[in-house]
C-alpha positions in Angstrom: 121.5 130.7 185.8 120.4 132.0 188.9 123.3 134.5 189.6 122.3 135.7 186.1 118.7 136.7 186.8 120.2 138.5 190.2 122.4 140.3 188.5 120.4 141.6 185.6 117.7 142.4 188.6 120.3 144.7 190.3 120.8 145.8 186.8 117.9 146.8 185.8 117.0 148.5 189.9 120.4 150.6 189.0 119.2 151.7 185.9 115.5 152.7 187.2 116.9 154.5 190.1 119.6 156.9 187.8 116.4 157.2 185.5 114.3 158.5 187.9 117.0 161.0 189.8 116.4 162.7 186.5 112.3 162.7 186.1 113.1 159.6 183.7 115.4 161.3 181.5 112.9 164.0 180.2 113.7 167.3 179.7 112.7 169.6 182.8 113.2 172.7 181.4 111.2 173.6 178.8 108.4 176.4 179.3 105.0 176.4 178.1 104.9 179.0 175.0 101.2 180.9 175.9 99.7 181.1 172.5 98.0 184.6 172.0 99.9 187.2 170.6 100.1 191.2 172.6 99.6 194.4 170.1 103.0 194.4 169.6 104.7 197.9 167.5 108.1 196.3 167.4 110.8 195.2 169.7 114.5 196.3 171.0 117.0 193.9 172.2 120.3 194.5 174.1 121.9 193.4 171.3 121.2 195.4 168.8 120.8 198.9 170.9 117.9 201.4 170.3 117.1 199.9 166.8 113.2 199.3 166.2 112.9 195.4 165.1 110.4 193.3 163.8 107.8 192.3 166.6 107.4 188.9 168.2 104.0 188.3 169.2 104.8 187.5 173.1 108.2 187.1 175.0 107.6 183.3 174.7 108.8 184.5 170.8 111.8 186.7 171.8 114.9 186.6 172.6 115.6 186.9 176.5 116.2 190.6 177.5 114.5 192.1 174.0 111.4 194.7 174.9 108.1 194.1 173.4 107.2 197.8 172.6 103.1 198.0 173.0 101.0 200.3 170.2 99.2 201.7 173.8 102.7 202.8 174.9 103.7 200.7 177.6 105.9 197.8 177.1 107.1 194.5 178.2 110.8 193.1 179.3 111.0 189.6 178.4 113.0 187.5 181.1 
């Protein structure tokens, strides 16, 4: 019985070490998405060329590589 407890203890320690290397198995690639809207007139994306697409509030909601064209004439490239 003592050998079994030692085996379980080592196994538990190994599992904890493996989970510790991955931040407890949590997703670490998530990014915070700001809850604000820019004054976007339209957006363009590489996949559709110069076609003016319905605007998204900000780059968090737009696909990577798209450009948000703002009402003041400036633009924001989403990376």
